[in-house]
C-alpha positions in Angstrom: 0.0 0.0 0.0 1.3 3.5 -0.8 1.9 6.0 1.9 -0.8 8.5 2.8 0.0 12.1 3.4 -1.7 14.4 5.8 -1.9 18.0 4.5 -2.6 20.5 7.3 -3.3 24.2 6.5 -3.3 26.5 9.5 -4.1 30.2 9.4 -2.2 31.8 12.2 -3.4 35.0 13.8 -1.3 38.1 13.2 1.5 38.4 15.8 1.2 34.7 16.9 3.5 33.0 14.4 6.5 32.6 16.7 4.4 31.2 19.5 2.8 28.7 17.2 6.3 27.6 15.9 7.6 27.1 19.4 4.6 25.0 20.4 4.7 23.0 17.2 8.4 22.3 17.5 7.7 20.6 20.9 5.0 18.4 19.2 6.9 17.1 16.2 9.0 14.6 18.2 5.8 13.5 20.1 3.9 12.8 16.9 7.0 11.2 15.2 7.1 8.9 18.3 3.7 7.6 17.2 5.0 6.8 13.7 4.1 10.0 11.8 6.9 11.5 9.7 7.1 15.2 9.1 7.8 15.7 5.4 8.0 19.5 5.7 6.5 22.7 7.0 6.1 25.9 5.1 4.8 29.4 5.8 3.5 31.8 3.2 5.4 35.0 2.5 3.2 36.3 -0.3 -0.6 36.3 -0.1 -2.3 35.6 3.2 0.8 35.8 5.4 1.3 33.3 8.3 -0.5 30.5 6.6 1.3 27.4 7.7 1.3 24.2 5.6 2.5 20.9 7.2 2.8 17.6 5.3 3.0 14.5 7.4 3.4 10.9 6.1 1.1 8.4 7.9 0.7 4.7 7.2 -3.1 5.0 6.7 -6.2 6.9 7.7 -6.9 4.7 10.7 -3.4 5.4 12.0 -4.0 9.1 11.8 -7.3 8.9 13.7 -6.0 6.5 16.3 -2.8 8.6 16.9 -4.8 11.9 17.1 -7.1 10.4 19.7 -4.3 9.1 21.8 -2.2 12.3 21.5 -5.2 14.6 22.4 -5.4 12.8 25.8 -1.7 13.4 26.7 -0.4 16.4 28.5 1.6 17.4 25.4 -1.6 17.2 23.2 -3.6 19.2 25.7 -0.9 21.9 26.0 -0.7 22.2 22.2 -4.4 22.4 21.8 -4.5 25.2 24.4 -2.0 27.2 22.3 -3.7 26.6 19.0 -7.1 27.7 20.5 -5.5 31.1 21.0 -3.2 31.4 17.9 -4.9 29.5 15.0 -7.8 31.1 13.2 -8.6 28.2 11.0 -7.2 24.7 10.4 -8.0 22.4 7.5 -6.8 18.8 7.3 -6.9 16.7 4.2 -5.4 13.4 3.3 -3.8 12.7 0.0 -1.8 10.1 -1.9 0.7 10.4 -4.7 -0.6 10.6 -8.2 0.2 7.8 -10.7 2.7 10.1 -12.5 4.7 11.0 -9.4 7.6 8.7 -8.6 
């Protein structure tokens, strides 16, 4: 089975980008400990500034939902959610797979 990729788009409130990055940096090793792999993180510089895109590789959709449920119940997950409640205006998560023409 081919890998599944989680595409997260987060609109960060003006003035909150650094706080978001500090909180997210603490979460990356936690989520990677569950088997997720961070492919990359980007922030816009033209257009709507402080829109963050994260791409994670996960084994399948069930793995994503199971990990998210476990992580939310941990102190690390609760702390991150408290920060995001203050600094994130909008979050959209989609899952995708590579196209047939992509190696």
